[in-house]
SEFIZA-114043 format. One record per atom (N, C-alpha, C): x negated, y, z. Coordinates in steps of 0.02 Angstrom, whole numbers, plus 50000, padded with zeros to 5 digits. Each point is the difference from the previous one (the first is absolute). Layout:
<sites>
XYZ;...
</sites>
This chain:
<sites>
497374979850705;500245005149954;499815007050025;499735004249957;499785006650019;500605004550012;499995003650056;500555004650016;499955006249957;500555001849968;500015006049958;500075006250043;499585004949988;500035006250037;500495004849965;500355004150040;500465004749969;499645005349958;500325001949945;499755005449958;500575004949988;499865006450009;500495005249990;499735004949947;500405001249948;499765003949944;500345006849994;500465001550047;500365006349993;499925004450062;500195006349993;499945005050053;500685003450009;500135002450061;500625003650013;499875007549992;500205002749943;499875007049984;500655003349977;500185005450032;500595003749981;500654996150008;500004995150046;500604996150012;500094994149954;499484998449960;500044994349954;499364995850006;500074993649984;499434995549997;499725000249929;499385002549993;499715001049934;499294997149999;499764998149941;499314997549995;499505005650011;499424998350027;499475005050008;499765002249931;499895006549992;499795002749936;499284998249983;499594998650051;499294998649988;499854992649995;500474995850020;499914992749998;499404997750042;499875003550054;499474997950046;500294995250053;499584995650027;500224995250050;499595000650064;500314998150056;499665000250064;500134993550036;499484997150030;500074993950038;500065001550075;500544997750029;500125000850071;499624994550037;499555002050045;499584995350036;500214999650073;500094994150025;500174999050071;499405001550044;500065004550048;499445001350046;499834994150045;500484995550008;499904994350045;499624994349966;500114999249935;499694994349965;499515002149945;500045006349979;499625002749944;500214997049933;500594996949998;500274997249939;500485004949967;500044999749934;500495003949963;500704997250013;500475004350018;500684997750015;500515002449949;499815004849958;500465002549948;499605004249951;500265000549939;499735004649950;500565004749978;499855006549999;500535004949988;499775005249949;500495003549973;499855005749956;499735005750042;499475003249976;499685005550037;500225006749970;500315004350040;500225006549973;499415004349977;500135003849948;499495004349970;500205007350005;499555004449979;500165007249998;500595001349953;500034996349945;500565000849954;500664998250034;499994994750040;500604998150038;500195005450050;499495003150031;500135005450048;500345005949966;499795001649940;500335005549963;500734998449987;500154993949981;500704998049989;500405000850065;499704998050056;500345000650064;500135007350018;499525004449989;500095007150015;500555003049956;499994998449937;500515002749954;500704997650020;500064993750019;500654997450021;500235003350065;499525001250046;500175003250063;500225007249989;499675003649955;500195006949986;500705000249968;500124995749953;500654999849967;500554998550051;499874995250045;500504998250050;500135005850048;499475003450019;500095005650047;500415005649969;499845001749938;500375005349966;500724997949985;500114993749990;500684997449987;500455001250060;499734999050060;500345002150061;500464995050033;500084993949971;500464995350032;499734997350066;499365000850011;499714998350066;499805006350038;499625004449968;499755006050034;500585004650022;500554999949962;500565004350017;500574996450035;499894993750016;500534996150033;500065002050074;500594999350030;500075001250072;499544995350039;499775002450057;499574995950042;500334993550019;500655000150011;500354994050020;499944994549946;500025002049937;499944995249946;499294997049999;499495004350004;499314997549999;499894995450060;500265001950057;499914995950060;500334993249992;500594999849968;500344993649990;499594995449954;499715002749947;499604996049955;499374997450035;499675004450038;499414997950037;500184994950053;500605000650029;500234994950047;500064993249966;500244999949938;500034993649963;499304997449986;499555004549984;499304998249990;499734996550062;500165002750059;499784997050063;500334993350012;500654999449984;500344993650008;499664994649958;499835001849938;499674995349955;499314998150025;499645004950028;499344998550028;500074995050057;500495001150042;500104995550057;500184992949975;500404999649947;500184993449973;499384996549971;499525003849974;499424997149967;499375000550042;500075000950065;499405001050041;499544993849998;500274994149991;499584994049995;499585000349936;500305002249946;499625000849937;499465005350009;500195005550034;499515005450011;499414997550040;500144996350054;499464997450042;499554995449960;500294995549961;499614995449960;499555003749951;500275005349969;499615003949952;499435003650034;500155003350057;499485003950035;499454995450028;500204994450028;499504995250025;499554997649943;500294998749942;499614997549944;499505005149975;500215006449996;499575005049968;499535003650048;500185000450065;499605004050047;499824996550065;500294994250014;499764995950055;500225001550070;500525004150013;500225000750070;500304993550024;500004998850065;500334994150025;500765000749990;500334994349995;500735000349994;500315003150062;499704998850058;500255003050062;499985007649995;499445002749976;499945007249994;500505002749949;500084996649944;500475002349949;500715000150027;500204994850036;500674999850029;500105005750050;499495001250040;500025005450050;500095006749965;499625001149946;500045006449965;500665000749963;500254994549971;500645000349966;500575002150047;499994997450061;500515002050049;499975007550013;499395002650008;499925007250012;500245004049940;499804997949941;500165003649939;500765000449990;500354994550010;500725000049990;500345004750050;499755000150062;500275004650050;499895007249981;499395001749977;499855006849979;500445002049941;500074995449953;500405001249940;500725001950019;500304995950042;500695001550021;500045006850034;499505001650041;500025006250038;499935006049954;499554999749951;499905005949958;500595001049952;500334994649980;500605000749959;500555003650039;500084998150064;500505003350041;499815007350014;499355001250009;499765006950009;500175004249939;499894997249941;500145003749938;500745001649995;500434995350018;500725001049993;500255005850043;499695001050058;500255005350044;499605006549996;499555000449950;499605006049991;500265003949940;500265006050011;500275003949944;499445002649954;500165000249935;499535002849952;500065007549995;500555002850027;500105007250001;500185002150071;499645005050026;500145002650067;500145007549994;500585002350022;500165007150000;499725003450062;499605005249989;499735003950056;500215007349992;500055003350057;500175007150000;499415004050028;499765004849960;499445004350019;500245007250006;499595004550026;500225007050005;500215003149934;499724997449944;500185002949935;500514996049962;500314995050031;500534996449966;499964992550007;500424996649962;500034992750002;499534997049947;499684994450019;499544996649955;500124992550005;500064996849942;500014992749998;499284997549991;499804995650046;499344996849996;500104993249968;499734999249940;500134994049959;499374995749996;500084993550013;499444995349992;500084996549933;499525000949955;500024997249933;499414995449988;500094994749962;499434995549985;499475003549959;499374998150012;499455002849961;500074998349926;500184993849984;500034997949930;499724993149992;499464999549960;499674993649989;499474999150055;500084994750038;499544998650056;499604993749985;499355000250017;499574994249995;499794998050070;500144993850019;499784997450065;499454994849987;499435001050032;499424995649990;499874996350066;499994993449997;499954996050061;499444994949996;499844997050057;499494994850004;500324993250012;499574994950004;500234993050002;500154997550070;499845003950052;500034997350068;500695000150031;500495003449968;500675000150029;500515002549950;500104996549945;500445002549947;500725001250023;500274995950044;500685001250024;500055006450040;499495001350040;500005006150041;499965006249956;499594999749947;499955005849956;500645000949959;500354994649987;500645000449966;500485004350040;500014998850066;500495003650042;499745006850023;499345001150001;499755006450023;499895005149943;499954997649938;499895004549943;500564999649948;500114994049974;500454999149943;500725001650019;500234997250055;500695001150022;500135007450015;499575003550039;500125007150011;500005004149936;499554998349953;499985003749937;500644999149961;500274993849999;500624998749965;500595003450035;500024999750066;500535003450036;499985007549989;499405002849992;499935007149988;500275002049931;500074995249955;500265001449933;499484999949946;499394998250017;499464999749951;500074993949955;499715000549940;499844994149960;499314997850021;499904993550009;499404997650034;499614995049958;499355001149996;499554995049971;499594997150057;500104993650013;499664996550054;499354997249971;499435002950020;499354997549978;499704996150057;500094993449998;499724995850054;499284998349985;499674997050049;499334997449989;500014994849945;499464999549963;499974995249945;500074992850026;499804998950063;500064993450030;500724998250019;500445005050002;500694998950025;500484998349943;499804995649956;500394998549940;500654996550016;500004995350045;500604995950012;500525003850039;499795003850051;500495004150036;500255005749957;499575002749958;500235005349954;500564997549955;499934993949977;500514997249956;500674999450037;499984998150063;500624999450039;500335006850008;499605005350009;500295006850005;500425001549938;499724998449941;500375001149939;500634996049996;499984993850021;500594995749999;500545002750047;499805002450059;500485002850048;500325006349972;499605004349970;500275006249972;500494998649944;499834995149959;500434998149944;500684997650026;499984995750049;500634997150026;500395005050042;499665004650034;500355004850044;500395005249961;499845000949936;500375004949960;499705006950000;499355000650013;499675006549993;500025001949926;500215006149983;500095001849929;499364999449959;500094999149935;499434999349954;499535006050006;499364998550002;499495005250001;499815002550069;500434998650050;499885002850067;499424996550036;499874993749985;499474996450034;499604995849951;499345000850003;499534995749963;499484997450049;499734994149986;499524996950045;499384998049959;499425002750021;499374998649965;499494997550050;499854993549998;499464997350041;499365000549958;499695005850004;499505001849950;499335001950033;499464999949961;499355002150026;499955007650009;499425002250024;499935007050020;500015004949942;499844997749940;500035004749943;500715002249987;500484995750013;500705001849992;500205005050055;499774998950061;500135004850054;499745006949982;499385000249975;499695006449982;500405003549946;500254996249953;500405002949945;500665002850027;500334996250044;500645002150026;499955006450041;499515000450045;499975005750045;499795006449964;499714999449942;499815006049961;500515001549945;500544996249997;500495000849947;500425006350011;500075004349950;500375006350010;500744999050013;500284994249985;500714998750012;500144996850067;499484999150041;500094997350068;500065005850048;500535000050041;500165005650044;499784999150072;499874993750020;499844998650070;499604993550003;499494999850042;499594994050009;499964998450075;500074993650016;499894997750068;499534994049998;499455000450036;499484994949998;499874997150068;499954993450004;499694996650057;499364996749973;499435001550031;499374997249977;499435002550041;499414999449973;499385002050034;499905007549996;499555002550041;499835007149997;499715001849932;499584995649973;499715001249934;500555000749947;500484995450002;500565000349953;500415006350010;500115001950063;500385006050015;499695006349972;499345000550008;499655005949974;500045000349924;499934994249968;500034999749927;500695002049975;500524997450032;500695001649980;500155007350013;499765002650057;500135007050016;499685004649948;499404998349977;499685004149949;500394999849935;500254994049982;500384999449938;500665003850005;500344999750058;500635003550009;499905007649997;499415002350019;499875007250001;500075003149931;499844996249948;500035002849932;500705002349981;500514996450024;500695001849985;500375002750061;499635001050055;500305002050064;500574995350020;499884993649989;500504994950017;500024998950075;500565000850033;500044998850072;499814992850017;499684999250058;499694993650017;500104998250073;500164993750013;500004997250068;499454994850003;499585000350051;499454995350007;500044996350067;500014993349997;499924995950060;499384995949989;499465002050034;499344997149985;499784995450057;499364999850013;499744995050047;500105001850073;499804995350042;500035001150071;499414996750036;499865002350059;499504997050043;500265000850071;500554996650013;500415001650059;499694997650065;499995004450051;499724998350065;500524997050047;499774995850045;500404997850057;499615001750063;500265004650040;499675002050062;500314996150057;499584996650038;500234996650061;499795004250060;500495002550037;499845003950060;499764995450056;499745003050051;499684996250054;500524996650045;500635002249996;500494997950050;500464994349978;499914997249939;500494995349975;499704993049996;500374994950025;499754993149996;500044997449929;499554995449983;499954997549931;500614996049979;500364997150046;500594996249979;500555004649973;499935006550012;500465004849971;499755002849933;499404997749979;499675002849941;499944994949944;499724994250016;499804995249948;500574997549956;500604998950027;500534997249957;500165004449939;499905006550006;500125004349941;499365002249967;499475000850038;499375002349972;499724995249948;499964993650016;499684995349955;500384999449933;500664999150000;500354999849935;499915006449960;499975005750034;499925006449965;499315000549967;499534996150023;499344999849970;499984995249940;500264993850009;499894995049947;500604998849955;500565003550010;500594998949958;499825000849926;500234995349959;499854999849929;499255000449987;499634996350042;499264999749995;499695007050004;500325004450039;499745006850008;500145004549942;500394997749952;500115003949938;500645004250005;500045003950052;500535005050007;499665006550020;500265005549972;499665006450009;500025002550073;500484997550039;500055002250070;499694994950048;499634995149976;499694995050043;499585003350054;500054997450061;499595002750055;499314996949997;499555003349964;499344997249987;499455003050043;500175004950042;499525002950047;500294999450071;499664996250042;500224999150069;499555004150045;500305004750036;499625004750042;500174998650072;499504997850039;500134997150066;499555003250053;500224999850064;499575002550055;499354996150003;499465003650010;499344996849999;499954994450051;500275001150060;499914995150054;500464993849990;500475000349952;500434994349987;499784996349936;499425001749974;499774997349937;500024992349998;499664996950048;499944992749998;500674996550006;500435002650044;500664997150011;500425000249935;500005005849969;500435000949941;499724996249940;499345000249989;499714996449943;500124992550007;499914997350060;500124992950010;500734998149986;500465004250020;500714998649989;500175000449925;499725004849965;500135000749928;499734993949962;499394998150016;499694994349965;500394993650015;500204999250063;500394994050018;500664999849963;500325005849995;500645000349965;499934998449926;499485002649969;499894998849929;499804992849986;499704996750048;499814993049990;500604995449991;500595002450021;500614996049994;500375001449935;499755004549960;500345002249939;499794995549942;500494996949967;499854995549945;499945003749934;499434999049966;499895002849934;500074994449949;500435001049950;500084994649952;500495001749945;500224994949966;500455000849943;500615004050019;500205004949960;500605003950016;500634995849997;499974994249969;500584995549998;500094996050064;499474999850042;500024996250062;500345004150054;500564997650029;500345003950052;499565001550060;499484996150010;499555001250057;499515005649987;499925002049938;499515005249984;500255006950022;499575003450037;500145006950022;499645004949955;499414998149975;499615004149954;499904996149936;500185003049944;499884997149935;499395003049967;499934999349936;499425002849964;500075007449990;499455003249982;500035006949976;500304999949929;500275005749981;500425000249941;499654999149933;499375002049996;499644999649937;499274998150014;499664997749948;499294998450006;499605006350016;500185005649968;499645006250013;500065002150073;500604999250029;500095001850070;499624995350045;499984993749984;499614995050038;499275002050002;499735001749943;499295001949996;499875006650037;500475004549997;499935006450036;499984998950075;500454995850026;500014998750072;499354996750023;499754995249962;499374996950019;499435005049999;500015004849954;499475005049998;500045004650061;500605001550024;500075004050061;499734996350060;500124993550003;499744996050056;499245000250000;499694999449943;499275000649996;499775006950020;500375005149981;499835006850018;500005000950076;500514997150033;500025000450073;499404996950033;499784994349975;499404996850027;499395004449989;499935002649939;499415004049983;499965006550041;500585002850018;499995006350037;499944999050075;499964993750023;499864998750070;500584998150043;500594999149971;500574997650040;499904992650015;500314997650054;499934993050021;500604996049977;499884994849960;500534995649977;500154995050054;500615000250028;500174995450055;500444994349979;500345000649942;500364994249974;500165001249926;500104994549964;500175000549929;499405001849958;500135003449945;499465002449958;499944996649933;500434995249985;499924996649936;500614995849982;499884995149957;500544995549978;500154994850054;500634998850016;500174995050050;499784993049978;499814996050048;499804993149985;500584996149969;499844996149949;500494995849969;500405003249944;499895006449988;500345003549946;499495001849947;499904995449953;499485000949950;500225004249940;500655000949992;500265004049945;500485005250028;500085005349962;500445005450022;499615005650033;500335005750007;499675006150024;500125000950076;499784995050038;500134999950072;499415003050039;500165004050051;499505002750046;500254999050071;499564997650044;500184999250070;500155006850033;500445000250050;500065006150039;499335001550033;499765006249991;499325001950016;500005005850049;499584999450052;499975005250051;499285002250010;499915006750000;499365003050015;500065004050065;499484999550041;499925004550058;499385004349989;499855004350049;499435004749994;500065004249936;500625001849984;500135003949940;499965007450018;499655003849959;499965007350007;500495003349952;500305005650021;500495003349956;499725002249932;499335000349994;499705002149937;499904994349951;500094993850022;499894994249956;500544999549947;499844997049943;500484999249946;500614995950022;499884994750039;500564995850021;500475003650047;499775005750029;500425004050045;500335005949964;499775001649941;500245006049966;500404998649936;499844994549965;500304998849935;500524994450005;500515000549958;500514994850000;499734993749967;500044994550037;499744993549975;500554996149965;500615000350026;500574996449972;499894992550003;499824997850059;499894992950013;499984998950074;499934993750023;500044998450071;499355001350037;499795006350003;499385001950033;500165005450052;499854998550064;500155004450056;499365002950029;499995006650009;499435003550030;500205002150071;499604997850050;500145001750069;499505005350024;500275005550027;499595005550025;500205001550072;499545002650038;500145001650071;500015007550011;500375001950052;500025007250018;499865000950075;499785006250017;499845001750069;500635002550037;500395004349967;500615002650028;500515000949944;500615002050017;500535000249950;499885005349947;499675005550018;499825005049950;499524997149948;499544996050024;499534996649955;500384995249953;500494996550028;500404995349959;500365003649944;500305005850016;500365003849949;499525002549947;499415002250020;499505002449952;499804994449952;499904994050026;499834994349957;500574998549953;500625000050027;500584998549959;500065004749940;499825006450011;500065005049947;499375000949958;499524995550007;499345001049969;499944997449929;500554997549971;499974997649931;500355005049954;499904999449935;500355004449953;500744998549994;500234994450030;500684997749992;500455002350057;500664999749988;500485001750051;500684997349983;500074993449998;500634997049979;500414997550059;499684996350045;500384997050055;499524998950059;500284997650055;499604998450059;500464997750056;499704997350053;500374997650058;499635001850063;500385001650052;499725001250066;500334995150049;499584996450036;500244995550052;499835003050068;500515001650041;499885002850066;500604998750044;499884998250063;500554999050048;500325006750018;499605005250005;500235006750016;500315003149937;500665000750000;500355002449940;499805007149981;499905004350050;499815006949984;499305000249970;499554995650024;499334999749971;500054997649928;500404994849989;500064997349933;500265005349952;500505003850021;500295005149956;499505005749987;499625001950050;499515005449990;499464997949951;499804993650003;499504997549952;500314999649930;500614997549995;500344999549935;500055006949967;500155005150040;500075006749973;499345002749972;499444997350025;499355002649979;499694996149942;500284994249983;499744996249944;500245003149935;499535001349955;500165003449937;500194994849947;500634997950003;500244995249950;500755001049991;500254997449945;500705000949983;500484996150044;499764994850033;500414996250046;499574997050055;500294999650060;499664996950057;500524995950038;499804994150023;500444995850041;499744999850071;500444999250048;499824999550070;500204993150026;499514996250022;500094993450030;500374995249954;499935001149936;500274995449949;499605001449937;500234997349945;499685001549936;500495003549955;499755003949957;500435003949956;499655000749933;500265004449960;500535004850013;500694997049990;500525003850020;500674998149980;500075001349926;500194994949962;500085000949928;500695002549981;500415001450050;500635003549988;499895007550002;499495002250036;499875007150011;499545002749945;499965006649993;499545002949951;499294997550011;499674998049946;499344996950005;499525003349951;499405001650024;499495002849957;499395001850041;499505003049968;499365000950033;499785007250009;499485000750040;499625006150007;499334998949964;499655005449990;499314999849973;499974995849936;499514995749993;499924996249938;500494994149995;500454999450048;500524995049993;500585002449957;499965006249977;500495002349952;500475005450026;500525001349961;500505005150018;500674998249968;500515003150028;500684998249981;500254994550046;500654998749998;500294995050044;500464995249963;500004993850022;500434994849973;500504997950055;500544996849977;500524997350045;500475005550026;500594997850019;500535004250027;500165005749951;500335005250024;500215005549957;499405003549969;499455000650039;499405003349974;499734996349938;500074993449999;499774996249942;500405001549938;500655001050007;500425001949943;499825007049977;499915004550048;499855007049983;499345000849962;499544995350008;499365000349963;500124999849925;500574997349979;500164999449929;500535005049977;500125005150042;500495005149983;499705007050006;500255004549959;499845007150005;500585003650032;499865005950028;500515004050032;500165006149958;500635000749983;500245005949963;500475003950044;499965006649999;500485004250036;500435003849949;500664999850013;500485003449956;500375005150043;499865006449987;500335005450038;500685001449971;500495000850044;500695000749979;500255006950019;500285003649953;500245006950012;500604999950046;
</sites>
C-alpha cells in the first residue's frame, strides 16, 4: 500500500489559519533521500500584504504593543513551554526538511530552550522607562517597539532564529512577520501552531515560508518598520538597498569565515575535542563554523595528521541514524555549491588531503565527506568565501603577528577561536581579531550574549537585552 504524504493547504496569517490566496504549492524534499515528504501551500505576495495589514492593525490596536512587559514575557514563556513539549515534533520536521542529524537537533533544542528562558527573565527585569536627571532637568527614557517587524531566516537553524529574532521582537512589543526559508515549511507550520496555542493576540504574528520574491516585497513595503535578516552577503546587500528606499532600520547577520588559531604552546589533546565539532557541526552549515585553521608552520605535519585521523572516525550518513555525526547538506543547490568550491580549491593549487566528494555507499541525498585542504593561501576562494559545508582550509604562519594577519584577511568578521596555553597570549590575540565574537580554548560564541558581526558579516546584535533593543526605539520625555 502506498504511503500517503501529508498535504497542508493553509497558512498562519494574522493569527488565523487561512488558505493561500495564490493557490500555489511547494514540495518539501528530504535532503537525505531526495524524496518528496510533504506538499504545502506556498505563500504569495498577496498573502504577504494580508500579513502586513494584520500586523499594522494589531500594532495600532495596542493590546500587545502597549501591554506591560510582564504580560508579553508570560505569553512568550508559554510559547517556550509549548515548544519544549513539542520538541520531538520539531526535530522530526527539521530533519525531514533540512537534514540535520537528530543528535544535532536535540543539542540545539537544549540550547534554544535555555536561551529562551534567559531572555524572558531578562525582559521581565528590564524597565521600559528609565528616569534620568540631567543638568537641565528630569527626563524619562522610554523604550518603544518599532512597529511591524519582518524577520527573515534561513533553513540551517530555525529554532535558533526563533529565539534570536522572533522572540526578542515579540518581547519588544512589535507585530512580527516571520519569513522563513522556502525550504522550512514544516518547522514554519509548527511556529504558527505554537503561536496559536500560546495565546498571542490576533495579527501579532504571521508565518510565511516563502520564496525570495516575497522577501523582496516585504522589505520594501512602506508599512514595515523594522527588518532583521540572517542570510548571505548578497542577500544582505539586496535587502539593505530595498530598505534604503523607506529608511527602514535593519539588522544584518550575514556570513562567516571563522578562523581557529593554534598557538605554538598548546598540546593537541586540548584542541581537537572542540575544534573538530566546530568545523563539521551540521555538516559545516553554521555561520560561525571554524573553517580556517591557522597553525604554526613547524607543527604542520603533526596537526594535519591529527585532524585527518580525527575526521576518519566521523560517521556520515542518514540523519535518522543515531551513529551519524554528519548528515546531508540542506538543499541540492547547497550541495552543488560545496562541490564547486572543492573543485576551485584543487584548481587554485591547494592540496586535498581527505574527502572531496560523496561518501561511499551513499548513492542518494546531498552528502559530502568532511574535506580538508592544505597548502592554502589566504587569497584563494576557499580561504576567503563562505562555503557553508564541511570544507576546512589549513594555513600556516611564521609568528603570531602573521597568524592574526591571516585571521583578519577575509571580508568577514563573525567569530573565531584562539587556542593557547598562555592565557595572556590568548587574550592578546583575541583582542586583535576583528570579529563580533572570539572564544579562547573552546568554541563559541555564547548564544546567551550579544551576537553579531564586523565587516561583511553584518551589523546589529541579537540575543540578551541588546537583541530586544534592536526592535525598540528610544524616546526621551522631558519633565518640567
